[in-house]
mmCIF file of the N, C-alpha and C atoms, coordinates in Angstrom:
data_MODEL
# 
_entry.id   MODEL 
# 
loop_
_atom_site.group_PDB 
_atom_site.id 
_atom_site.type_symbol 
_atom_site.label_atom_id 
_atom_site.label_alt_id 
_atom_site.label_comp_id 
_atom_site.label_asym_id 
_atom_site.label_entity_id 
_atom_site.label_seq_id 
_atom_site.pdbx_PDB_ins_code 
_atom_site.Cartn_x 
_atom_site.Cartn_y 
_atom_site.Cartn_z 
_atom_site.occupancy 
_atom_site.B_iso_or_equiv 
_atom_site.pdbx_formal_charge 
_atom_site.auth_seq_id 
_atom_site.auth_comp_id 
_atom_site.auth_asym_id 
_atom_site.auth_atom_id 
_atom_site.pdbx_PDB_model_num 
ATOM 1   N N  . MET A 1 1  ? -11.955 53.980 -34.328 1.00 0.00 ? 1  MET A N  1 
ATOM 2   C CA . MET A 1 1  ? -13.185 53.543 -33.933 1.00 0.00 ? 1  MET A CA 1 
ATOM 3   C C  . MET A 1 1  ? -13.474 53.251 -32.316 1.00 0.00 ? 1  MET A C  1 
ATOM 4   N N  . ASP A 1 2  ? -14.474 54.095 -31.654 1.00 0.00 ? 2  ASP A N  1 
ATOM 5   C CA . ASP A 1 2  ? -14.275 54.333 -30.231 1.00 0.00 ? 2  ASP A CA 1 
ATOM 6   C C  . ASP A 1 2  ? -15.054 52.934 -29.758 1.00 0.00 ? 2  ASP A C  1 
ATOM 7   N N  . GLU A 1 3  ? -15.543 52.818 -28.849 1.00 0.00 ? 3  GLU A N  1 
ATOM 8   C CA . GLU A 1 3  ? -16.348 51.742 -28.175 1.00 0.00 ? 3  GLU A CA 1 
ATOM 9   C C  . GLU A 1 3  ? -17.586 52.133 -28.317 1.00 0.00 ? 3  GLU A C  1 
ATOM 10  N N  . LYS A 1 4  ? -18.195 53.186 -28.414 1.00 0.00 ? 4  LYS A N  1 
ATOM 11  C CA . LYS A 1 4  ? -19.333 53.791 -28.616 1.00 0.00 ? 4  LYS A CA 1 
ATOM 12  C C  . LYS A 1 4  ? -19.541 52.857 -30.486 1.00 0.00 ? 4  LYS A C  1 
ATOM 13  N N  . GLU A 1 5  ? -18.983 53.232 -31.248 1.00 0.00 ? 5  GLU A N  1 
ATOM 14  C CA . GLU A 1 5  ? -19.185 53.111 -32.181 1.00 0.00 ? 5  GLU A CA 1 
ATOM 15  C C  . GLU A 1 5  ? -19.086 51.165 -32.535 1.00 0.00 ? 5  GLU A C  1 
ATOM 16  N N  . LYS A 1 6  ? -18.333 51.045 -31.983 1.00 0.00 ? 6  LYS A N  1 
ATOM 17  C CA . LYS A 1 6  ? -18.134 49.320 -31.555 1.00 0.00 ? 6  LYS A CA 1 
ATOM 18  C C  . LYS A 1 6  ? -19.433 48.966 -31.481 1.00 0.00 ? 6  LYS A C  1 
ATOM 19  N N  . GLY A 1 7  ? -20.322 49.654 -29.974 1.00 0.00 ? 7  GLY A N  1 
ATOM 20  C CA . GLY A 1 7  ? -21.309 49.126 -29.760 1.00 0.00 ? 7  GLY A CA 1 
ATOM 21  C C  . GLY A 1 7  ? -22.358 49.315 -30.455 1.00 0.00 ? 7  GLY A C  1 
ATOM 22  N N  . ILE A 1 8  ? -22.646 50.238 -31.110 1.00 0.00 ? 8  ILE A N  1 
ATOM 23  C CA . ILE A 1 8  ? -23.411 50.556 -32.588 1.00 0.00 ? 8  ILE A CA 1 
ATOM 24  C C  . ILE A 1 8  ? -23.281 49.411 -33.445 1.00 0.00 ? 8  ILE A C  1 
ATOM 25  N N  . GLY A 1 9  ? -22.527 49.038 -34.393 1.00 0.00 ? 9  GLY A N  1 
ATOM 26  C CA . GLY A 1 9  ? -22.269 48.290 -35.121 1.00 0.00 ? 9  GLY A CA 1 
ATOM 27  C C  . GLY A 1 9  ? -22.820 47.025 -34.626 1.00 0.00 ? 9  GLY A C  1 
ATOM 28  N N  . ARG A 1 10 ? -22.091 46.406 -33.358 1.00 0.00 ? 10 ARG A N  1 
ATOM 29  C CA . ARG A 1 10 ? -22.511 45.081 -33.023 1.00 0.00 ? 10 ARG A CA 1 
ATOM 30  C C  . ARG A 1 10 ? -24.436 44.555 -32.814 1.00 0.00 ? 10 ARG A C  1 
ATOM 31  N N  . LYS A 1 11 ? -24.786 45.982 -32.151 1.00 0.00 ? 11 LYS A N  1 
ATOM 32  C CA . LYS A 1 11 ? -26.006 46.207 -32.243 1.00 0.00 ? 11 LYS A CA 1 
ATOM 33  C C  . LYS A 1 11 ? -26.905 45.778 -33.413 1.00 0.00 ? 11 LYS A C  1 
ATOM 34  N N  . ALA A 1 12 ? -26.345 46.511 -34.375 1.00 0.00 ? 12 ALA A N  1 
ATOM 35  C CA . ALA A 1 12 ? -26.804 46.278 -36.081 1.00 0.00 ? 12 ALA A CA 1 
ATOM 36  C C  . ALA A 1 12 ? -26.486 44.670 -36.317 1.00 0.00 ? 12 ALA A C  1 
ATOM 37  N N  . LEU A 1 13 ? -25.754 44.325 -36.378 1.00 0.00 ? 13 LEU A N  1 
ATOM 38  C CA . LEU A 1 13 ? -25.586 42.882 -36.601 1.00 0.00 ? 13 LEU A CA 1 
ATOM 39  C C  . LEU A 1 13 ? -26.347 41.670 -36.028 1.00 0.00 ? 13 LEU A C  1 
ATOM 40  N N  . ALA A 1 14 ? -26.747 42.211 -34.651 1.00 0.00 ? 14 ALA A N  1 
ATOM 41  C CA . ALA A 1 14 ? -27.234 41.611 -33.973 1.00 0.00 ? 14 ALA A CA 1 
ATOM 42  C C  . ALA A 1 14 ? -28.701 41.088 -34.275 1.00 0.00 ? 14 ALA A C  1 
ATOM 43  N N  . LEU A 1 15 ? -29.202 41.740 -35.003 1.00 0.00 ? 15 LEU A N  1 
ATOM 44  C CA . LEU A 1 15 ? -30.620 41.845 -35.610 1.00 0.00 ? 15 LEU A CA 1 
ATOM 45  C C  . LEU A 1 15 ? -30.568 40.615 -36.312 1.00 0.00 ? 15 LEU A C  1 
ATOM 46  N N  . LEU A 1 16 ? -29.544 40.185 -37.059 1.00 0.00 ? 16 LEU A N  1 
ATOM 47  C CA . LEU A 1 16 ? -29.131 39.183 -38.260 1.00 0.00 ? 16 LEU A CA 1 
ATOM 48  C C  . LEU A 1 16 ? -29.230 38.113 -37.642 1.00 0.00 ? 16 LEU A C  1 
ATOM 49  N N  . ARG A 1 17 ? -28.893 37.959 -35.968 1.00 0.00 ? 17 ARG A N  1 
ATOM 50  C CA . ARG A 1 17 ? -29.272 36.796 -35.470 1.00 0.00 ? 17 ARG A CA 1 
ATOM 51  C C  . ARG A 1 17 ? -30.175 36.221 -35.244 1.00 0.00 ? 17 ARG A C  1 
ATOM 52  N N  . GLN A 1 18 ? -31.155 36.893 -35.114 1.00 0.00 ? 18 GLN A N  1 
ATOM 53  C CA . GLN A 1 18 ? -32.783 36.871 -35.224 1.00 0.00 ? 18 GLN A CA 1 
ATOM 54  C C  . GLN A 1 18 ? -33.188 35.687 -36.491 1.00 0.00 ? 18 GLN A C  1 
ATOM 55  N N  . GLY A 1 19 ? -34.029 34.689 -36.263 1.00 0.00 ? 19 GLY A N  1 
ATOM 56  C CA . GLY A 1 19 ? -34.229 33.539 -37.367 1.00 0.00 ? 19 GLY A CA 1 
ATOM 57  C C  . GLY A 1 19 ? -35.302 34.557 -38.339 1.00 0.00 ? 19 GLY A C  1 
ATOM 58  N N  . PRO A 1 20 ? -36.167 35.409 -37.966 1.00 0.00 ? 20 PRO A N  1 
ATOM 59  C CA . PRO A 1 20 ? -37.413 36.163 -38.865 1.00 0.00 ? 20 PRO A CA 1 
ATOM 60  C C  . PRO A 1 20 ? -36.630 36.955 -39.731 1.00 0.00 ? 20 PRO A C  1 
ATOM 61  N N  . PHE A 1 21 ? -36.048 38.076 -38.773 1.00 0.00 ? 21 PHE A N  1 
ATOM 62  C CA . PHE A 1 21 ? -35.401 38.736 -39.499 1.00 0.00 ? 21 PHE A CA 1 
ATOM 63  C C  . PHE A 1 21 ? -34.399 38.762 -40.571 1.00 0.00 ? 21 PHE A C  1 
ATOM 64  N N  . ARG A 1 22 ? -33.708 37.624 -40.585 1.00 0.00 ? 22 ARG A N  1 
ATOM 65  C CA . ARG A 1 22 ? -32.385 37.068 -40.955 1.00 0.00 ? 22 ARG A CA 1 
ATOM 66  C C  . ARG A 1 22 ? -33.175 36.646 -42.651 1.00 0.00 ? 22 ARG A C  1 
ATOM 67  N N  . ARG A 1 23 ? -33.987 36.026 -42.197 1.00 0.00 ? 23 ARG A N  1 
ATOM 68  C CA . ARG A 1 23 ? -34.852 35.651 -43.363 1.00 0.00 ? 23 ARG A CA 1 
ATOM 69  C C  . ARG A 1 23 ? -35.854 36.452 -44.234 1.00 0.00 ? 23 ARG A C  1 
ATOM 70  N N  . TYR A 1 24 ? -36.098 37.371 -43.821 1.00 0.00 ? 24 TYR A N  1 
ATOM 71  C CA . TYR A 1 24 ? -36.486 38.759 -44.421 1.00 0.00 ? 24 TYR A CA 1 
ATOM 72  C C  . TYR A 1 24 ? -35.440 39.228 -45.431 1.00 0.00 ? 24 TYR A C  1 
ATOM 73  N N  . ILE A 1 25 ? -34.272 39.790 -44.995 1.00 0.00 ? 25 ILE A N  1 
ATOM 74  C CA . ILE A 1 25 ? -33.345 40.535 -45.451 1.00 0.00 ? 25 ILE A CA 1 
ATOM 75  C C  . ILE A 1 25 ? -32.451 39.319 -46.503 1.00 0.00 ? 25 ILE A C  1 
ATOM 76  N N  . ILE A 1 26 ? -32.420 37.742 -46.015 1.00 0.00 ? 26 ILE A N  1 
ATOM 77  C CA . ILE A 1 26 ? -31.952 37.156 -47.451 1.00 0.00 ? 26 ILE A CA 1 
ATOM 78  C C  . ILE A 1 26 ? -33.128 36.802 -48.550 1.00 0.00 ? 26 ILE A C  1 
ATOM 79  N N  . GLY A 1 27 ? -33.990 36.760 -48.064 1.00 0.00 ? 27 GLY A N  1 
ATOM 80  C CA . GLY A 1 27 ? -35.295 36.647 -49.296 1.00 0.00 ? 27 GLY A CA 1 
ATOM 81  C C  . GLY A 1 27 ? -35.396 38.065 -50.023 1.00 0.00 ? 27 GLY A C  1 
ATOM 82  N N  . SER A 1 28 ? -35.772 39.154 -49.117 1.00 0.00 ? 28 SER A N  1 
ATOM 83  C CA . SER A 1 28 ? -35.290 40.661 -49.803 1.00 0.00 ? 28 SER A CA 1 
ATOM 84  C C  . SER A 1 28 ? -33.839 40.631 -50.873 1.00 0.00 ? 28 SER A C  1 
ATOM 85  N N  . LEU A 1 29 ? -32.908 40.311 -50.479 1.00 0.00 ? 29 LEU A N  1 
ATOM 86  C CA . LEU A 1 29 ? -31.876 40.111 -51.333 1.00 0.00 ? 29 LEU A CA 1 
ATOM 87  C C  . LEU A 1 29 ? -31.774 39.481 -52.808 1.00 0.00 ? 29 LEU A C  1 
ATOM 88  N N  . ILE A 1 30 ? -32.634 38.019 -52.554 1.00 0.00 ? 30 ILE A N  1 
ATOM 89  C CA . ILE A 1 30 ? -33.127 37.626 -53.722 1.00 0.00 ? 30 ILE A CA 1 
ATOM 90  C C  . ILE A 1 30 ? -33.998 38.038 -54.449 1.00 0.00 ? 30 ILE A C  1 
ATOM 91  N N  . SER A 1 31 ? -35.002 38.350 -54.145 1.00 0.00 ? 31 SER A N  1 
ATOM 92  C CA . SER A 1 31 ? -35.587 39.182 -54.962 1.00 0.00 ? 31 SER A CA 1 
ATOM 93  C C  . SER A 1 31 ? -35.557 40.504 -55.777 1.00 0.00 ? 31 SER A C  1 
ATOM 94  N N  . ASP A 1 32 ? -34.781 41.160 -55.081 1.00 0.00 ? 32 ASP A N  1 
ATOM 95  C CA . ASP A 1 32 ? -33.997 42.293 -55.502 1.00 0.00 ? 32 ASP A CA 1 
ATOM 96  C C  . ASP A 1 32 ? -33.254 41.838 -56.424 1.00 0.00 ? 32 ASP A C  1 
ATOM 97  N N  . SER A 1 33 ? -32.189 41.181 -56.628 1.00 0.00 ? 33 SER A N  1 
ATOM 98  C CA . SER A 1 33 ? -31.322 40.752 -57.047 1.00 0.00 ? 33 SER A CA 1 
ATOM 99  C C  . SER A 1 33 ? -32.222 40.317 -58.745 1.00 0.00 ? 33 SER A C  1 
ATOM 100 N N  . GLY A 1 34 ? -33.279 39.574 -58.711 1.00 0.00 ? 34 GLY A N  1 
ATOM 101 C CA . GLY A 1 34 ? -34.274 38.542 -59.680 1.00 0.00 ? 34 GLY A CA 1 
ATOM 102 C C  . GLY A 1 34 ? -34.775 40.107 -60.330 1.00 0.00 ? 34 GLY A C  1 
ATOM 103 N N  . THR A 1 35 ? -35.166 41.104 -59.699 1.00 0.00 ? 35 THR A N  1 
ATOM 104 C CA . THR A 1 35 ? -35.688 42.229 -60.028 1.00 0.00 ? 35 THR A CA 1 
ATOM 105 C C  . THR A 1 35 ? -34.627 43.004 -60.934 1.00 0.00 ? 35 THR A C  1 
ATOM 106 N N  . TRP A 1 36 ? -33.664 43.155 -60.843 1.00 0.00 ? 36 TRP A N  1 
ATOM 107 C CA . TRP A 1 36 ? -32.634 43.516 -61.284 1.00 0.00 ? 36 TRP A CA 1 
ATOM 108 C C  . TRP A 1 36 ? -32.388 42.771 -62.966 1.00 0.00 ? 36 TRP A C  1 
ATOM 109 N N  . MET A 1 37 ? -31.938 41.597 -62.502 1.00 0.00 ? 37 MET A N  1 
ATOM 110 C CA . MET A 1 37 ? -31.855 40.513 -63.626 1.00 0.00 ? 37 MET A CA 1 
ATOM 111 C C  . MET A 1 37 ? -32.925 40.794 -64.973 1.00 0.00 ? 37 MET A C  1 
ATOM 112 N N  . GLN A 1 38 ? -34.161 41.125 -64.280 1.00 0.00 ? 38 GLN A N  1 
ATOM 113 C CA . GLN A 1 38 ? -34.918 40.565 -65.180 1.00 0.00 ? 38 GLN A CA 1 
ATOM 114 C C  . GLN A 1 38 ? -35.230 42.668 -66.443 1.00 0.00 ? 38 GLN A C  1 
ATOM 115 N N  . MET A 1 39 ? -34.789 43.621 -65.147 1.00 0.00 ? 39 MET A N  1 
ATOM 116 C CA . MET A 1 39 ? -34.621 44.304 -65.760 1.00 0.00 ? 39 MET A CA 1 
ATOM 117 C C  . MET A 1 39 ? -33.681 44.833 -66.930 1.00 0.00 ? 39 MET A C  1 
ATOM 118 N N  . MET A 1 40 ? -32.492 44.312 -66.565 1.00 0.00 ? 40 MET A N  1 
ATOM 119 C CA . MET A 1 40 ? -31.273 44.005 -67.688 1.00 0.00 ? 40 MET A CA 1 
ATOM 120 C C  . MET A 1 40 ? -31.742 43.190 -68.840 1.00 0.00 ? 40 MET A C  1 
ATOM 121 N N  . ALA A 1 41 ? -32.314 42.032 -68.474 1.00 0.00 ? 41 ALA A N  1 
ATOM 122 C CA . ALA A 1 41 ? -32.681 41.639 -69.707 1.00 0.00 ? 41 ALA A CA 1 
ATOM 123 C C  . ALA A 1 41 ? -33.675 41.836 -70.550 1.00 0.00 ? 41 ALA A C  1 
ATOM 124 N N  . GLN A 1 42 ? -34.609 42.684 -69.777 1.00 0.00 ? 42 GLN A N  1 
ATOM 125 C CA . GLN A 1 42 ? -35.940 43.392 -70.957 1.00 0.00 ? 42 GLN A CA 1 
ATOM 126 C C  . GLN A 1 42 ? -34.829 44.356 -71.537 1.00 0.00 ? 42 GLN A C  1 
ATOM 127 N N  . SER A 1 43 ? -33.876 45.316 -70.718 1.00 0.00 ? 43 SER A N  1 
ATOM 128 C CA . SER A 1 43 ? -32.946 46.394 -71.754 1.00 0.00 ? 43 SER A CA 1 
ATOM 129 C C  . SER A 1 43 ? -32.033 45.678 -72.754 1.00 0.00 ? 43 SER A C  1 
ATOM 130 N N  . TRP A 1 44 ? -31.381 44.590 -72.216 1.00 0.00 ? 44 TRP A N  1 
ATOM 131 C CA . TRP A 1 44 ? -30.796 44.080 -73.574 1.00 0.00 ? 44 TRP A CA 1 
ATOM 132 C C  . TRP A 1 44 ? -31.459 43.408 -74.798 1.00 0.00 ? 44 TRP A C  1 
ATOM 133 N N  . VAL A 1 45 ? -32.512 42.788 -74.359 1.00 0.00 ? 45 VAL A N  1 
ATOM 134 C CA . VAL A 1 45 ? -33.610 42.228 -75.869 1.00 0.00 ? 45 VAL A CA 1 
ATOM 135 C C  . VAL A 1 45 ? -33.941 43.500 -76.464 1.00 0.00 ? 45 VAL A C  1 
ATOM 136 N N  . LEU A 1 46 ? -34.524 44.405 -76.030 1.00 0.00 ? 46 LEU A N  1 
ATOM 137 C CA . LEU A 1 46 ? -35.007 45.379 -76.896 1.00 0.00 ? 46 LEU A CA 1 
ATOM 138 C C  . LEU A 1 46 ? -33.918 46.276 -77.697 1.00 0.00 ? 46 LEU A C  1 
ATOM 139 N N  . SER A 1 47 ? -33.231 46.178 -77.117 1.00 0.00 ? 47 SER A N  1 
ATOM 140 C CA . SER A 1 47 ? -31.953 47.262 -77.694 1.00 0.00 ? 47 SER A CA 1 
ATOM 141 C C  . SER A 1 47 ? -31.138 46.039 -79.084 1.00 0.00 ? 47 SER A C  1 
ATOM 142 N N  . GLY A 1 48 ? -31.271 44.701 -78.472 1.00 0.00 ? 48 GLY A N  1 
ATOM 143 C CA . GLY A 1 48 ? -30.979 43.963 -79.359 1.00 0.00 ? 48 GLY A CA 1 
ATOM 144 C C  . GLY A 1 48 ? -31.981 43.965 -80.909 1.00 0.00 ? 48 GLY A C  1 
ATOM 145 N N  . LEU A 1 49 ? -33.344 44.017 -80.305 1.00 0.00 ? 49 LEU A N  1 
ATOM 146 C CA . LEU A 1 49 ? -34.156 44.285 -81.358 1.00 0.00 ? 49 LEU A CA 1 
ATOM 147 C C  . LEU A 1 49 ? -34.330 45.285 -82.497 1.00 0.00 ? 49 LEU A C  1 
ATOM 148 N N  . THR A 1 50 ? -34.264 46.568 -81.432 1.00 0.00 ? 50 THR A N  1 
ATOM 149 C CA . THR A 1 50 ? -34.766 47.766 -82.109 1.00 0.00 ? 50 THR A CA 1 
ATOM 150 C C  . THR A 1 50 ? -33.405 48.934 -82.437 1.00 0.00 ? 50 THR A C  1 
ATOM 151 N N  . ASN A 1 51 ? -32.515 48.808 -81.702 1.00 0.00 ? 51 ASN A N  1 
ATOM 152 C CA . ASN A 1 51 ? -31.186 49.466 -81.735 1.00 0.00 ? 51 ASN A CA 1 
ATOM 153 C C  . ASN A 1 51 ? -31.803 51.217 -81.722 1.00 0.00 ? 51 ASN A C  1 
ATOM 154 N N  . LYS A 1 52 ? -33.274 51.214 -80.880 1.00 0.00 ? 52 LYS A N  1 
ATOM 155 C CA . LYS A 1 52 ? -33.767 52.998 -80.351 1.00 0.00 ? 52 LYS A CA 1 
ATOM 156 C C  . LYS A 1 52 ? -33.673 52.827 -79.359 1.00 0.00 ? 52 LYS A C  1 
ATOM 157 N N  . ALA A 1 53 ? -32.797 54.224 -78.981 1.00 0.00 ? 53 ALA A N  1 
ATOM 158 C CA . ALA A 1 53 ? -32.286 54.327 -77.764 1.00 0.00 ? 53 ALA A CA 1 
ATOM 159 C C  . ALA A 1 53 ? -33.835 55.285 -77.168 1.00 0.00 ? 53 ALA A C  1 
ATOM 160 N N  . ILE A 1 54 ? -34.676 55.547 -78.193 1.00 0.00 ? 54 ILE A N  1 
ATOM 161 C CA . ILE A 1 54 ? -35.676 56.277 -77.053 1.00 0.00 ? 54 ILE A CA 1 
ATOM 162 C C  . ILE A 1 54 ? -36.941 54.935 -76.616 1.00 0.00 ? 54 ILE A C  1 
ATOM 163 N N  . LEU A 1 55 ? -36.840 54.082 -77.464 1.00 0.00 ? 55 LEU A N  1 
ATOM 164 C CA . LEU A 1 55 ? -37.889 52.829 -76.861 1.00 0.00 ? 55 LEU A CA 1 
ATOM 165 C C  . LEU A 1 55 ? -36.968 52.263 -75.649 1.00 0.00 ? 55 LEU A C  1 
ATOM 166 N N  . LEU A 1 56 ? -35.945 52.152 -75.756 1.00 0.00 ? 56 LEU A N  1 
ATOM 167 C CA . LEU A 1 56 ? -35.051 51.686 -74.424 1.00 0.00 ? 56 LEU A CA 1 
ATOM 168 C C  . LEU A 1 56 ? -35.260 52.765 -73.447 1.00 0.00 ? 56 LEU A C  1 
ATOM 169 N N  . GLY A 1 57 ? -35.338 53.726 -73.001 1.00 0.00 ? 57 GLY A N  1 
ATOM 170 C CA . GLY A 1 57 ? -35.496 55.052 -72.167 1.00 0.00 ? 57 GLY A CA 1 
ATOM 171 C C  . GLY A 1 57 ? -37.098 54.813 -71.620 1.00 0.00 ? 57 GLY A C  1 
ATOM 172 N N  . LEU A 1 58 ? -38.223 54.401 -72.731 1.00 0.00 ? 58 LEU A N  1 
ATOM 173 C CA . LEU A 1 58 ? -39.278 54.220 -72.371 1.00 0.00 ? 58 LEU A CA 1 
ATOM 174 C C  . LEU A 1 58 ? -39.562 53.365 -71.761 1.00 0.00 ? 58 LEU A C  1 
ATOM 175 N N  . VAL A 1 59 ? -39.140 52.024 -72.269 1.00 0.00 ? 59 VAL A N  1 
ATOM 176 C CA . VAL A 1 59 ? -39.361 50.721 -71.183 1.00 0.00 ? 59 VAL A CA 1 
ATOM 177 C C  . VAL A 1 59 ? -38.674 50.803 -70.014 1.00 0.00 ? 59 VAL A C  1 
ATOM 178 N N  . CYS A 1 60 ? -37.582 51.815 -69.864 1.00 0.00 ? 60 CYS A N  1 
ATOM 179 C CA . CYS A 1 60 ? -36.722 51.494 -68.560 1.00 0.00 ? 60 CYS A CA 1 
ATOM 180 C C  . CYS A 1 60 ? -37.858 52.495 -67.669 1.00 0.00 ? 60 CYS A C  1 
ATOM 181 N N  . ALA A 1 61 ? -38.180 53.705 -68.277 1.00 0.00 ? 61 ALA A N  1 
ATOM 182 C CA . ALA A 1 61 ? -38.925 54.641 -67.361 1.00 0.00 ? 61 ALA A CA 1 
ATOM 183 C C  . ALA A 1 61 ? -40.585 54.113 -66.846 1.00 0.00 ? 61 ALA A C  1 
ATOM 184 N N  . ARG A 1 62 ? -40.992 53.315 -67.894 1.00 0.00 ? 62 ARG A N  1 
ATOM 185 C CA . ARG A 1 62 ? -41.970 52.281 -67.375 1.00 0.00 ? 62 ARG A CA 1 
ATOM 186 C C  . ARG A 1 62 ? -42.099 51.429 -66.387 1.00 0.00 ? 62 ARG A C  1 
ATOM 187 N N  . SER A 1 63 ? -40.796 50.700 -66.491 1.00 0.00 ? 63 SER A N  1 
ATOM 188 C CA . SER A 1 63 ? -40.678 49.710 -65.805 1.00 0.00 ? 63 SER A CA 1 
ATOM 189 C C  . SER A 1 63 ? -40.585 50.496 -64.001 1.00 0.00 ? 63 SER A C  1 
ATOM 190 N N  . ASN A 1 64 ? -39.783 51.419 -64.081 1.00 0.00 ? 64 ASN A N  1 
ATOM 191 C CA . ASN A 1 64 ? -39.587 51.877 -62.631 1.00 0.00 ? 64 ASN A CA 1 
ATOM 192 C C  . ASN A 1 64 ? -40.530 52.795 -62.101 1.00 0.00 ? 64 ASN A C  1 
ATOM 193 N N  . SER A 1 65 ? -41.746 53.152 -62.880 1.00 0.00 ? 65 SER A N  1 
ATOM 194 C CA . SER A 1 65 ? -42.999 54.185 -62.460 1.00 0.00 ? 65 SER A CA 1 
ATOM 195 C C  . SER A 1 65 ? -43.821 53.044 -61.673 1.00 0.00 ? 65 SER A C  1 
ATOM 196 N N  . ARG A 1 66 ? -44.236 53.929 -60.592 1.00 0.00 ? 66 ARG A N  1 
ATOM 197 C CA . ARG A 1 66 ? -44.966 52.961 -59.647 1.00 0.00 ? 66 ARG A CA 1 
ATOM 198 C C  . ARG A 1 66 ? -46.892 52.435 -60.201 1.00 0.00 ? 66 ARG A C  1 
ATOM 199 N N  . PHE A 1 67 ? -47.027 52.843 -61.622 1.00 0.00 ? 67 PHE A N  1 
ATOM 200 C CA . PHE A 1 67 ? -47.784 52.419 -61.984 1.00 0.00 ? 67 PHE A CA 1 
ATOM 201 C C  . PHE A 1 67 ? -47.587 51.204 -62.992 1.00 0.00 ? 67 PHE A C  1 
ATOM 202 N N  . ALA A 1 68 ? -46.133 50.521 -62.801 1.00 0.00 ? 68 ALA A N  1 
ATOM 203 C CA . ALA A 1 68 ? -46.123 49.355 -63.752 1.00 0.00 ? 68 ALA A CA 1 
ATOM 204 C C  . ALA A 1 68 ? -46.983 48.276 -63.039 1.00 0.00 ? 68 ALA A C  1 
ATOM 205 N N  . ARG A 1 69 ? -47.055 48.569 -61.654 1.00 0.00 ? 69 ARG A N  1 
ATOM 206 C CA . ARG A 1 69 ? -47.415 47.272 -61.085 1.00 0.00 ? 69 ARG A CA 1 
ATOM 207 C C  . ARG A 1 69 ? -48.499 47.051 -60.532 1.00 0.00 ? 69 ARG A C  1 
# 
């Protein structure tokens, strides 16, 4: 890794030193992990209740569509 690439990495990490941007990134990580857990729990409950792959696929497709919100 040459000096130019190290400088780019330092500049990218320097953004995390600023308070508002750091809070945004941390909040986004927490929110995204909560969304992921909800999707996994929905799939797990549905597969336990029905044992039908088509219903599981429909629920996953519906939750990932832009019309779900």
